[in-house]
VOTIGU-105642 format. One record per residue (C-alpha): residue in one letter; y, z, x. Coordinates in nm, 2 decimals, m for minus. Each point is the difference from the previous one (the first is absolute). Layout:
N
   r    north       up     east
   A        Y        Z        X
...
end
This chain:
184
   r    north       up     east
   X     1.06    m0.31     1.50
   X     0.16     0.22    m0.25
   X    m0.06     0.36     0.12
   X    m0.03     0.14    m0.36
   X    m0.26    m0.26    m0.12
   X    m0.36    m0.01     0.10
   X    m0.17    m0.28    m0.18
   X    m0.25    m0.29     0.05
   X     0.20    m0.15     0.29
   X     0.00     0.32     0.20
   X    m0.37     0.06    m0.08
   X    m0.08    m0.34     0.16
   X     0.18     0.12     0.31
   X    m0.22     0.31     0.00
   X    m0.31    m0.22    m0.01
   X     0.13    m0.20     0.29
   X     0.09     0.30     0.21
   X    m0.37     0.11     0.01
   X    m0.12    m0.35     0.06
   X     0.24    m0.04     0.30
   X    m0.23     0.20     0.22
   X    m0.26    m0.29     0.00
   X     0.19    m0.31    m0.10
   X     0.36     0.03     0.13
   X     0.05    m0.38    m0.01
   X    m0.11    m0.04    m0.36
   X     0.21     0.30    m0.10
   X     0.30    m0.15     0.18
   X    m0.04    m0.33    m0.19
   X    m0.04     0.19    m0.33
   X     0.31     0.22     0.08
   X     0.21    m0.32     0.05
   X    m0.13    m0.15    m0.32
   X     0.10     0.31    m0.19
   X     0.34     0.01     0.18
   X    m0.06     0.35     0.12
   X     0.11     0.15     0.33
   X    m0.22     0.21     0.23
   X     0.23     0.30    m0.09
   X    m0.07    m0.06    m0.37
   X    m0.38     0.01     0.06
   X     0.04     0.33     0.19
   X     0.22     0.15    m0.27
   X    m0.23    m0.11    m0.28
   X    m0.29     0.16     0.18
   X     0.20     0.32     0.07
   X     0.09     0.03    m0.36
   X    m0.36    m0.07    m0.12
   X    m0.13     0.27     0.24
   X     0.27     0.24    m0.14
   X    m0.12    m0.07    m0.35
   X    m0.36     0.07     0.10
   X     0.08     0.33     0.18
   X     0.27     0.14    m0.22
   X    m0.07     0.34    m0.15
   X     0.10    m0.15    m0.33
   X    m0.21    m0.31     0.05
   X    m0.12    m0.18    m0.30
   X    m0.37    m0.07    m0.05
   X    m0.11    m0.33     0.15
   X    m0.02    m0.19    m0.33
   X     0.34     0.12    m0.11
   X     0.14    m0.10     0.34
   X    m0.14    m0.35    m0.03
   X     0.13    m0.04    m0.35
   X     0.35     0.12     0.10
   X     0.01    m0.24     0.30
   X    m0.18    m0.30    m0.14
   X     0.07     0.03    m0.38
   X    m0.26    m0.06    m0.27
   X    m0.31    m0.17     0.13
   X    m0.05    m0.37    m0.07
   X    m0.35     0.09    m0.14
   X    m0.22     0.29    m0.05
   X    m0.38     0.00    m0.07
   X    m0.28     0.25    m0.03
   X    m0.26    m0.06     0.27
   X    m0.34     0.15     0.07
   X    m0.09     0.07     0.36
   X    m0.36     0.13     0.01
   X    m0.01     0.28    m0.25
   X     0.37     0.06     0.01
   X     0.27    m0.15    m0.22
   X     0.35    m0.05     0.12
   X     0.31    m0.18    m0.08
   X     0.11    m0.29     0.22
   X     0.38    m0.06     0.00
   X     0.14    m0.32     0.16
   X     0.35    m0.08     0.12
   X     0.12    m0.33     0.15
   X     0.10    m0.01     0.36
   X     0.25    m0.29     0.04
   X    m0.07    m0.03     0.38
   X    m0.36    m0.08    m0.08
   X     0.00    m0.19    m0.34
   X    m0.38    m0.03    m0.01
   X    m0.05     0.38     0.05
   X     0.07     0.30    m0.22
   X     0.05     0.37     0.10
   X    m0.28     0.18    m0.18
   X    m0.02     0.37    m0.07
   X    m0.32     0.15    m0.13
   X     0.03     0.32    m0.20
   X    m0.25     0.25    m0.13
   X     0.02     0.13    m0.35
   X     0.30     0.23     0.00
   X     0.20    m0.23     0.24
   X    m0.12     0.12     0.34
   X     0.03    m0.30     0.24
   X    m0.33    m0.09     0.17
   X     0.10    m0.31     0.19
   X     0.30    m0.22     0.06
   X    m0.01    m0.34     0.17
   X     0.06    m0.37    m0.01
   X    m0.25    m0.21    m0.20
   X    m0.02    m0.36    m0.10
   X     0.20    m0.08    m0.32
   X    m0.20    m0.07    m0.31
   X    m0.05    m0.38    m0.02
   X     0.11    m0.05     0.37
   X    m0.25    m0.18     0.21
   X    m0.18     0.21     0.27
   X    m0.03    m0.15     0.34
   X    m0.33    m0.16     0.11
   X    m0.14     0.25     0.24
   X    m0.31    m0.13     0.19
   X     0.08     0.03     0.37
   X     0.18     0.22     0.25
   X     0.28    m0.27     0.02
   X     0.06     0.05    m0.38
   X     0.10     0.37     0.07
   X     0.36    m0.05     0.09
   X     0.26     0.28    m0.03
   X     0.15     0.03    m0.35
   X    m0.24    m0.27    m0.14
   X    m0.23     0.23    m0.20
   X    m0.05     0.35    m0.14
   X    m0.25     0.26     0.08
   X    m0.20    m0.06    m0.33
   X    m0.01    m0.38     0.07
   X    m0.15     0.06     0.35
   X    m0.24     0.26    m0.14
   X    m0.13    m0.25    m0.26
   X    m0.01    m0.30     0.24
   X    m0.20     0.18     0.27
   X    m0.20     0.24    m0.21
   X    m0.14     0.25     0.07
   X     0.30     0.15     0.17
   X     0.05     0.36     0.11
   X     0.33     0.18    m0.03
   X     0.15     0.15     0.31
   X     0.25     0.27     0.03
   X     0.35    m0.14     0.05
   X     0.22     0.08     0.30
   X     0.29     0.13    m0.22
   X     0.09     0.06    m0.36
   X     0.00    m0.33    m0.20
   X    m0.25    m0.15     0.25
   X    m0.36    m0.09    m0.07
   X    m0.27    m0.13     0.23
   X    m0.30    m0.21    m0.10
   X    m0.31    m0.08     0.20
   X    m0.21    m0.31    m0.09
   X    m0.22    m0.27     0.14
   X     0.12    m0.36     0.03
   X    m0.23    m0.29    m0.07
   X    m0.22    m0.04     0.31
   X    m0.03     0.37     0.04
   X     0.31     0.09     0.19
   X     0.12     0.36    m0.08
   X     0.37     0.02    m0.08
   X     0.25     0.26    m0.11
   X     0.34    m0.05    m0.15
   X     0.31     0.22    m0.06
   X     0.21    m0.03    m0.31
   X     0.34     0.15    m0.08
   X     0.08     0.06    m0.37
   X    m0.32    m0.20    m0.06
   X     0.12    m0.32     0.18
   X    m0.19    m0.12     0.31
   X     0.19     0.07     0.32
   X    m0.25    m0.06     0.28
   X    m0.36    m0.02     0.11
   X    m0.10     0.28     0.22
end
């Protein structure tokens, strides 16, 4: 890893670092596919955290643009009564996903997470067995098992979701960067 460059490759390592808490085997496989060392994951995360906490830190949207480049696509989206911009960047590690940043008018970041790429097929989610780590996003689970109730995450970039499976079994899931990590 070039210590002066922080780009899409290093950003993928940051995503993996947070996911390692719940899915170390999947992260290890992904790390090998990327050709990255454990030290490179740690260093990428250290540098990312430094960017977040620096007294001269850029705003979140500027940071994502500087790290990921121009978005692959941008669209105006309405969520309830609010309008926002949805910016999408490819994530080579997960070709069927995109990193999405939702911004308010003026550029403040509301949300940042992985979503299914436009045109990519969503997984069929009907049973508990379909809910495998890294197989689906928080919005896909929320739609498949509606109504779902958001839960507070256990750390930054983590979300929880409570829902009921067919047959009436109550379930909860934890997501990191919007990608399913585990059922709780």
